[in-house]
C-alpha positions in Angstrom: -67.0 -80.8 9.3 -67.7 -79.0 6.1 -65.6 -76.0 4.9 -66.9 -73.6 2.4 -64.4 -71.3 0.6 -65.3 -68.1 -1.3 -63.6 -67.4 -4.5 -63.2 -64.2 -6.6 -65.3 -65.6 -9.5 -68.5 -67.5 -9.6 -68.1 -71.3 -9.5 -68.3 -74.2 -7.1 -65.7 -75.7 -4.7 -66.0 -79.5 -4.0 -66.3 -80.5 -0.3 -64.8 -83.5 1.3 -67.8 -85.6 0.2 -67.6 -84.2 -3.3 -70.9 -82.3 -2.9 -71.3 -79.2 -4.9 -71.8 -75.9 -3.0 -72.7 -72.9 -5.1 -71.0 -69.6 -3.8 -71.9 -66.0 -4.8 -68.9 -63.8 -5.1 -69.1 -60.0 -4.1 -72.7 -60.5 -3.1 -74.5 -58.8 -0.3 -75.5 -62.2 1.2 -74.3 -65.8 1.5 -76.5 -68.8 1.1 -75.8 -72.5 1.9 -78.1 -75.2 0.7 -78.2 -79.0 0.3 -75.8 -79.6 3.1 -75.5 -82.9 4.9 -74.4 -83.6 8.5 -73.7 -86.9 10.1 -75.2 -87.7 13.4 -73.6 -85.7 16.2 -71.2 -83.7 13.9 -70.9 -80.1 12.7 -69.5 -78.3 9.7 -68.2 -74.8 9.2 -68.7 -72.4 6.3 -66.0 -69.6 6.1 -66.5 -66.6 3.7 -64.2 -63.6 3.4 -66.0 -60.3 3.5 -64.9 -56.8 2.7 -66.0 -53.6 4.6 -67.6 -51.4 2.0 -68.0 -48.5 4.4 -66.7 -47.7 7.8 -68.7 -48.1 11.0 -70.0 -50.8 13.4 -71.8 -53.6 11.7 -73.9 -56.6 13.2 -74.5 -59.6 11.0 -77.4 -61.9 11.8 -78.1 -65.1 9.7 -81.4 -66.4 8.7 -82.9 -69.4 10.4 -80.8 -72.6 9.7 -83.0 -75.6 8.7 -82.7 -79.1 7.4 -85.0 -81.4 5.5 -85.4 -83.9 8.2 -84.7 -81.6 11.2 -86.8 -78.7 10.5 -85.9 -75.1 11.4 -83.3 -74.1 14.0 -82.0 -70.8 15.3 -80.2 -67.6 13.9 -76.7 -66.4 14.6 -75.2 -62.9 15.0 -71.8 -61.4 14.9 -70.4 -57.8 15.2 -67.7 -56.2 12.9 -66.1 -52.8 13.0 -65.0 -51.4 9.7 -62.3 -48.6 10.1 -62.1 -45.7 7.6 -58.4 -44.8 6.7 -57.0 -41.5 7.9 -56.8 -38.5 5.6 -53.9 -36.1 5.3 -53.8 -32.4 4.3 -50.6 -30.2 3.9 -49.9 -26.5 3.5 -46.9 -24.2 3.2 -46.6 -21.3 5.7 -46.1 -18.8 2.7 -47.0 -18.7 -0.9 -43.6 -17.4 -2.0 -40.2 -17.5 -0.4 -36.9 -16.1 -1.7 -34.2 -18.3 -3.1 -32.5 -20.0 -0.1 -35.4 -18.7 2.1 -37.4 -20.9 4.3 -41.0 -21.5 5.4 -43.1 -24.1 7.3 -44.5 -27.2 5.8 -47.5 -28.4 7.9 -49.2 -31.8 7.9 -52.7 -32.5 9.4 -53.9 -36.1 9.8 -57.6 -36.7 10.5 -59.4 -39.8 11.9 -62.9 -39.7 10.7 -63.9 -42.8 12.6 -66.1 -41.6 15.4 -65.5 -44.5 17.8 -62.3 -46.0 16.5 -58.8 -44.6 17.3 -56.2 -45.2 14.7 -52.7 -46.4 15.4 -49.6 -47.1 13.3 -50.4 -44.0 11.3 -47.6 -43.5 8.7 -46.8 -41.6 5.5 -43.8 -40.4 3.5 -43.5 -37.0 1.8 -40.9 -36.8 -0.9 -40.1 -33.1 -1.4 -39.9 -31.7 -4.9 -36.3 -31.1 -6.2 -36.5 -27.4 -5.3 -36.9 -27.9 -1.6 -35.0 -29.5 1.3 -35.5 -29.7 4.9 -34.1 -26.5 6.5 -31.0 -26.3 8.7 -32.2 -26.5 11.5 -35.5 -28.3 10.6 -37.4 -26.7 13.6 -40.1 -29.4 13.9 -43.2 -28.6 15.9 -46.3 -30.6 16.9 -46.7 -34.4 16.9 -49.0 -37.3 16.1 -49.3 -39.2 19.3 -46.0 -40.9 20.0 -45.3 -41.2 16.3 -41.7 -40.7 15.1 -41.2 -37.7 12.8 -38.1 -38.0 10.6 -36.9 -34.7 9.0 -33.1 -34.4 9.0 -31.5 -31.1 8.0 -30.8 -31.0 4.3 -33.0 -34.1 3.7 -35.3 -34.4 0.7 -38.1 -36.3 2.5 -40.2 -36.2 5.6 -41.8 -39.3 7.2 -44.2 -40.2 10.0 -44.2 -43.7 11.6 -46.2 -45.2 14.4 -48.5 -42.2 14.7 -51.8 -42.3 16.7 -54.9 -40.3 16.1 -57.9 -40.4 18.5 -61.4 -41.4 17.3 -62.9 -38.5 15.4 -59.7 -36.5 16.1 -56.6 -35.2 14.2 -53.0 -34.3 14.7 -50.7 -31.7 13.2 -47.0 -31.2 12.9 -44.6 -29.2 10.8 -41.0 -28.7 9.8 -39.2 -25.9 8.0 -38.2 -26.3 4.4 -35.8 -24.2 2.3 -36.1 -23.3 -1.4 -32.9 -24.2 -3.3 -34.3 -24.0 -6.8 -36.4 -21.1 -8.1 -39.8 -21.7 -9.5 -43.1 -23.2 -8.5 -42.6 -26.2 -6.2 -45.6 -28.6 -6.0 -45.6 -31.1 -3.1 -48.0 -34.1 -2.6 -47.4 -36.8 0.1 -47.6 -40.5 -0.4 -50.7 -42.4 0.8 -51.3 -42.2 4.6 -52.2 -45.4 6.3 -52.9 -46.9 9.7 -52.9 -50.3 11.3 -56.7 -50.5 11.5 -57.5 -49.2 8.1 -54.7 -49.9 5.8 -53.7 -47.3 3.2 -55.7 -44.2 2.5 -55.1 -41.6 -0.2 -52.2 -39.1 -0.7 -52.6 -35.5 0.5 -53.7 -32.5 -1.4 -51.0 -30.8 -3.5 -49.5 -27.7 -1.9 -47.7 -25.2 -4.0 -44.8 -23.0 -3.0 -43.1 -20.5 -5.3 -39.3 -20.0 -4.7 -38.4 -16.7 -6.1 -35.1 -16.4 -7.9 -32.9 -13.3 -6.9 -32.3 -10.6 -9.4 -29.3 -10.7 -11.6 -27.1 -7.8 -12.6 -24.8 -7.0 -15.5 -22.7 -3.9 -16.1 -20.8 -2.3 -19.0 -18.6 0.7 -19.7 -19.3 2.9 -22.7 -15.7 2.6 -23.9 -12.9 0.2 -23.6 -10.3 3.0 -23.1 -10.4 6.6 -22.0 -7.7 9.2 -21.5 -6.8 10.3 -18.0 -9.3 12.9 -17.0 -11.8 11.8 -19.7 -15.3 10.3 -19.0 -17.4 7.4 -20.2 -20.8 5.9 -19.3 -21.2 3.1 -16.7 -24.5 1.2 -17.2 -26.2 -1.4 -15.0 -29.0 -3.8 -16.0 -30.9 -5.7 -13.4 -33.2 -8.6 -14.6 -36.0 -10.4 -12.8 -36.0 -14.0 -13.8 -39.3 -14.9 -12.1 -42.0 -15.4 -14.6 -44.9 -14.8 -12.3 -43.7 -12.5 -9.5 -42.3 -9.0 -9.5 -39.3 -8.1 -7.4 -39.4 -5.2 -4.9 -36.8 -3.5 -2.8 -34.2 -4.1 -5.4 -30.8 -2.7 -4.3 -27.1 -2.7 -5.3 -24.0 -0.7 -4.4 -21.1 -0.3 -6.7 -17.9 0.9 -5.1 -15.7 2.3 -7.9 -12.0 1.4 -8.1 -9.5 4.0 -7.0 -8.9 5.2 -10.6 -12.5 6.2 -11.2 -15.0 8.8 -9.8 -18.5 9.9 -10.7 -18.2 12.6 -13.3 -19.0 16.2 -12.8 -21.9 16.4 -13.7 -22.8 12.8 -13.2 -25.4 12.7 -16.1 -27.6 10.0 -14.6 -29.7 7.9 -17.0 -32.5 5.3 -16.8 -34.2 4.0 -13.6 -35.4 0.9 -11.8 -39.1 1.5 -11.3 -39.6 3.6 -8.2 -36.0 3.1 -7.0 -33.6 5.8 -5.9 -30.3 6.3 -7.6 -27.5 8.0 -5.6 -24.4 9.1 -7.6 -23.0 12.5 -6.5 -20.3 14.3 -8.5 -16.8 13.1 -7.6 -18.3 10.3 -5.5 -16.6 7.0 -5.4 -19.7 4.8 -5.2 -23.1 4.4 -7.0 -26.1 3.1 -5.1 -29.6 2.0 -6.1 -32.3 1.4 -3.4 -36.0 0.5 -3.5 -36.1 -0.6 -7.1 -39.0 -2.5 -8.5 -38.8 -4.9 -11.5 -41.9 -6.6 -13.0 -42.1 -10.4 -13.6 -39.7 -11.4 -16.4 -38.7 -7.8 -16.7 -35.5 -5.8 -16.3 -34.4 -2.2 -15.7 -31.3 -0.3 -16.8 -29.6 2.8 -15.3 -26.2 4.4 -15.3 -24.0 7.5 -14.8 -20.8 9.0 -16.3 -17.6 8.2 -14.6 -14.1 9.9 -15.0 -10.7 8.3 -15.0 -8.4 9.9 -12.4 -5.7 7.2 -12.2 -4.2 5.4 -15.1 -4.3 1.6 -15.7 -6.9 -1.1 -16.1 -9.7 -0.2 -13.8 -11.7 -3.4 -12.8 -15.1 -2.5 -11.3 -17.1 -5.1 -9.5 -20.5 -4.4 -7.9 -21.7 -5.6 -4.6 -24.3 -8.4 -4.8 -27.7 -7.3 -6.1 -30.7 -8.0 -3.9 -34.4 -7.6 -3.5 -36.8 -7.7 -0.6 -38.6 -10.8 -1.8 -35.9 -12.4 -3.9 -33.0 -12.1 -1.6 -29.4 -11.8 -2.8 -28.2 -12.4 -6.3 -24.9 -12.1 -8.2 -22.2 -9.4 -8.6 -21.2 -7.9 -11.9 -17.8 -6.9 -13.2 -16.6 -4.7 -16.1 -13.3 -2.9 -16.8 -12.1 0.2 -18.5 -8.5 1.2 -19.2 -7.5 4.7 -18.3 -4.7 5.7 -20.6 -2.0 7.8 -19.0 1.2 9.6 -20.0 4.5 8.0 -19.2 7.2 10.5 -18.2 10.9 9.7 -18.8 13.9 11.7 -17.8 17.4 11.9 -19.2 20.6 13.7 -18.0 23.9 14.4 -19.6 27.1 16.4 -19.3 30.2 17.0 -21.4 33.7 15.7 -20.6 35.1 15.2 -17.2 34.8 17.6 -14.3 37.8 18.9 -12.3 38.4 19.5 -8.7 37.7 23.1 -8.0 35.9 23.6 -11.4 33.3 26.4 -11.5 30.4 26.5 -14.0 30.2 22.9 -14.8 26.8 22.0 -16.3 24.3 19.2 -16.8 21.5 19.0 -19.3 18.2 17.4 -18.1 15.4 16.5 -20.5 11.8 15.3 -19.7 9.9 13.4 -22.4 6.4 11.7 -22.6 6.6 8.1 -23.8 2.9 7.5 -23.1 0.0 7.4 -25.6 -1.9 10.4 -24.2 -0.8 13.9 -23.2 0.1 14.8 -19.6 -2.4 16.2 -17.2 -1.5 18.5 -14.4 1.9 19.9 -13.1 5.3 18.1 -13.8 8.1 18.5 -11.3 11.8 17.7 -11.7 13.9 17.4 -8.5 17.7 17.0 -8.5 19.7 15.6 -5.7 23.4 16.7 -5.8 26.3 14.9 -4.1 28.0 17.0 -1.4 31.0 17.5 -3.8 28.7 19.6 -6.1 27.0 23.0 -5.4 24.3 24.2 -7.6 24.7 27.8 -8.8 21.9 28.0 -11.3 19.1 25.9 -12.9 16.8 27.1 -15.7 14.9 26.1 -18.8 12.4 27.6 -21.1 8.9 27.4 -19.6 10.2 26.0 -16.3 9.9 27.6 -12.9 13.0 26.7 -10.9 14.4 27.1 -7.3 17.9 26.4 -6.0 16.7 25.3 -2.6 15.1 22.9 -2.9 16.8 22.2 -6.3 13.6 21.6 -8.4 11.7 22.9 -11.4 8.0 22.7 -12.3 5.6 23.4 -15.1 1.9 22.7 -15.9 1.6 22.9 -19.7 0.5 19.8 -21.5 3.2 17.6 -23.0 1.9 15.7 -26.0 2.6 12.0 -26.5 6.1 11.3 -27.8 7.1 14.9 -27.1 9.7 16.5 -24.9 9.9 19.7 -22.8 12.6 22.3 -23.4 15.7 21.0 -21.6 16.9 22.2 -18.2 20.5 23.4 -17.7 21.9 22.8 -14.2 25.1 24.7 -13.4 27.3 23.5 -10.5 30.7 24.2 -8.9 32.9 21.2 -8.2 34.5 21.0 -4.7 38.3 21.2 -4.5 38.1 17.9 -2.6 35.7 16.1 -4.8 36.2 12.4 -5.2 37.2 10.7 -8.5 33.6 10.4 -9.5 30.3 12.1 -8.4 26.7 10.8 -8.8 23.9 13.2 -9.6 20.3 11.9 -9.5 17.2 13.6 -11.0 13.6 12.5 -10.7 10.5 13.5 -12.6 7.0 13.2 -11.2 3.4 14.3 -11.9 1.6 14.8 -15.2 -0.9 12.1 -14.4 1.5 9.2 -15.0 1.5 6.0 -13.1 4.6 4.2 -14.3 7.4 5.4 -12.0 9.9 2.8 -13.2 11.5 5.2 -15.7 11.2 8.4 -13.6 14.7 8.5 -12.2 18.1 9.1 -14.0 21.5 8.8 -12.5 24.6 10.5 -14.0 28.0 9.3 -12.8 30.7 11.9 -13.7 34.4 11.4 -13.5 36.3 14.1 -11.7 40.0 14.9 -12.5 42.1 15.3 -9.4 44.0 18.7 -9.4 47.3 18.9 -7.4 47.1 21.5 -4.6 48.9 24.7 -5.4 49.1 28.3 -4.1 50.0 31.8 -5.1 51.8 34.5 -3.1 51.3 38.2 -3.3 52.5 41.2 -1.2 50.9 44.4 -0.3 52.0 47.0 -0.6 54.4 46.2 -3.4 56.8 49.2 -2.5 57.6 50.9 0.8 60.0 53.9 1.4 61.4 54.3 4.9 64.2 56.2 6.6 67.1 54.3 8.0 66.1 53.0 11.4 62.4 52.6 10.6 60.6 49.3 9.8 58.7 48.4 6.6 55.5 46.3 7.1 54.3 44.2 4.1 51.4 41.8 4.1 51.8 38.6 2.3 48.7 36.7 1.1 48.9 33.0 0.2 45.9 31.9 -1.9 45.0 28.1 -2.6 44.6 27.8 -6.4 41.8 26.1 -8.4 39.5 26.0 -5.4 41.6 23.1 -4.2 42.6 23.4 -0.5 46.3 23.7 0.3 46.7 21.8 3.5 50.5 21.8 3.8 52.3 24.4 5.9 54.2 27.0 3.7 57.5 28.2 4.9 58.6 31.7 4.0 62.1 33.0 3.2 63.5 36.3 1.8 66.5 37.2 -0.2 67.9 40.6 -1.4 67.8 42.2 2.0 70.0 45.3 2.5 72.8 45.2 5.0 72.3 46.2 8.6 68.6 45.1 8.5 66.6 42.5 10.2 63.4 40.8 8.9 60.7 38.6 10.5 57.5 36.7 9.3 54.6 36.8 11.7 53.6 33.9 11.6 56.7 32.2 10.2 54.6 29.6 8.3 51.1 29.7 6.8 48.6 26.8 6.0 45.9 28.3 3.8 43.6 25.3 3.7 40.6 26.1 1.5 40.8 29.9 2.2 43.6 32.5 1.7 46.1 32.9 4.5 48.1 35.9 5.4 51.4 36.8 7.3 53.2 40.0 8.1 56.6 40.5 6.5 58.5 43.1 8.6 61.9 44.6 7.5 63.6 46.5 10.3 66.3 49.0 9.0 69.0 50.5 11.3 70.3 54.1 11.5 74.1 55.1 11.7 75.5 56.7 15.0 75.2 60.5 14.5 78.4 61.4 16.6 80.7 58.9 14.8 79.3 60.0 11.5 80.0 63.6 12.2 83.6 63.1 13.3 84.7 60.6 10.7 85.3 63.2 8.0 88.0 61.1 6.4 90.6 61.7 9.0 93.4 59.1 9.0 93.4 58.5 12.8 90.0 57.3 14.0 88.8 58.6 17.2 88.5 55.1 18.5 92.2 54.5 17.8 93.3 57.5 19.8 90.7 57.1 22.6 91.6 53.6 23.5 95.3 54.3 24.4 94.3 57.3 26.4 91.8 55.2 28.2 94.5 52.7 29.0 96.9 55.3 30.3 94.2 56.8 32.4 93.3 53.4 33.8 97.0 52.8 34.8 97.3 56.2 36.4 94.2 55.6 38.5 95.8 52.4 39.6 99.0 54.0 40.6 97.1 56.8 42.5 95.3 54.1 44.5 98.5 52.4 45.3 100.1 55.6 46.7 97.0 56.8 48.6 96.2 53.5 50.2 99.6 52.1 50.3 98.9 49.3 47.9 101.7 47.4 46.2 101.2 46.7 42.5 102.4 43.3 41.8 104.2 42.6 38.6 101.5 40.2 37.5 98.8 42.8 37.8 100.8 45.4 36.0 101.3 43.0 33.1 97.6 42.3 32.9 96.8 46.0 32.9 99.4 46.7 30.2 97.9 43.9 28.0 94.4 45.3 28.4 95.6 48.8 27.2 97.4 47.3 24.2 94.3 45.2 23.2 92.0 48.1 23.4 94.3 50.2 21.3 94.4 47.5 18.6 90.6 47.0 18.7 90.0 50.7 18.3 92.2 50.8 15.3 90.7 47.7 13.8 86.9 48.7 14.0 87.0 52.3 13.5 86.1 51.9 9.9 82.9 49.7 10.7 81.7 52.3 13.1 81.9 54.8 10.3 79.4 52.4 8.2 77.0 51.5 11.1 73.2 51.6 9.8 71.2 50.5 6.7 72.8 52.1 3.7 70.4 54.3 1.8 69.2 53.0 -1.5 66.4 51.0 -3.3 66.4 47.2 -2.8 64.4 44.5 -4.6 63.6 41.8 -2.0 62.3 38.4 -3.1 60.0 36.5 -0.7 59.6 32.8 -1.4 57.0 30.4 -0.1 57.7 26.7 0.0 55.2 24.0 0.9 54.9 20.4 -0.3 56.0 20.2 -3.9 55.0 23.9 -4.5 57.3 26.9 -4.5 56.2 30.5 -5.4 57.8 33.9 -5.1 56.9 37.5 -5.1 59.0 40.7 -4.9 58.7 43.8 -2.9 60.6 47.1 -3.2 62.2 48.7 -0.2 63.7 52.2 -0.5 65.9 53.4 2.4 66.6 57.2 2.8 69.1 58.7 5.2 
């Protein structure tokens, strides 16, 4: 058997018998000459052929012949040549926003009219700006082929697909733009088992739009409380070939800023609408338009209403076709006054002291003047009672204990001082604490708005005074004199000990009484009645005294005794009674005693009653360690 091999270049290949066989490479025909066959043998000639076009091909040889055998027959064979599949791709949109998604569709076509294709496969490596969406949302198929498109992946593959003769298949997945710009995508070559590799797909283009970007600035780094400055916004479109529409942003101002009155708006963003009402706390842009690679600037005036560093951050800027971009921050410091308060007093206070005073001074330690009213409130301890508070330019009240004013206080200045006058309780403790607070003026630093004054109080011993009213009374003997004694605690210090009263210098034959006998004044004066009761002499005794040597009482008593004995004797005779010696002795003793008594007391009866005259009576009150006296005059007339 003879074997003939084709090569890729003209030449000859020796056979087993070293005969030379010329072969034509890449020719449209094959010829074999000068062969030799032994009796009852055969030989084979093998030539590789390449399909130059697709379709069904029948190959028929010419007549085989030999020198000594003449002409023989022809031979035919059929060969199908398969055209490779073609692939086309497209995006569902020409532009998507940053982080937006669209479909990526693939269509594979089999142009062979009678030959189905199997094992169809390709790989599509996405450009750096695209990834498979999450979720991928695959649709369609290619026969039973396997579509691989994992969420977040950077490639899409098809394996073992099948396409009917003269047919096509389509499938798609969602892809997301993660990098702005023009994203060009071409697949690798598509292939099939029957045809081998074909060519890559067309190049599909998708533009991923970058979102707008925003910056903002204040017109000044610092403003005074109540002053204004500009707040400007600039929005840029980074896309070189596409304009942005529906541009919007909202800026919520910090608590220390409001839109000024008037707002004084400036600039614009195409056809956008700017909302910034006077005293509003936010600024809004809607419906703005920005050309490709362009920008817009707008702004309003804002006013500082609260002191401190005001940090202002916008919401995220966005557009209808570019989605959401960044936020922008800027800050302005609102300078405010810083009120301080000081309080002082001179020396120690005393229990019961009236008219003690404090001095209160309000100053501005801030860098800017005050704005609005300033109020000072004072909280007194229970041992102090305010009687007055005043100061030049201040409007003050005692209840509540406070003062206000609205004039501007310059930086480093002080208001005229306030004078607070108080009375100190008689039971005040050894020290009292008085607290004053200042507020208002637009300040924000409250750390130095309170002052506390601790005042020592001298303890005063309790004492009292005693007075009488009236100071002098004239009465007739036998009448009473009524005085009112008033006991007053001194120095506003309560006297809580009972005061006992006594009297000296009383005239004879008088009585006196205190009603009540003791007085405890406490914090208020106490009173008692001092009653002196005089006595009158007997008018009969007084008229018969006359200086005679034998008093009437001395004569009367013996006579009364004799009469008594006579009556006894008469009773004895009339009724037959016997007067025993013992009874007679007793009766005699009684008569003698009455005679002696009459003689002994006759002079006192002559002096019975309060003697007429003027008397100075001393009334003394004694309580605790205190003792005080007062005098009254009593004149007694006959």
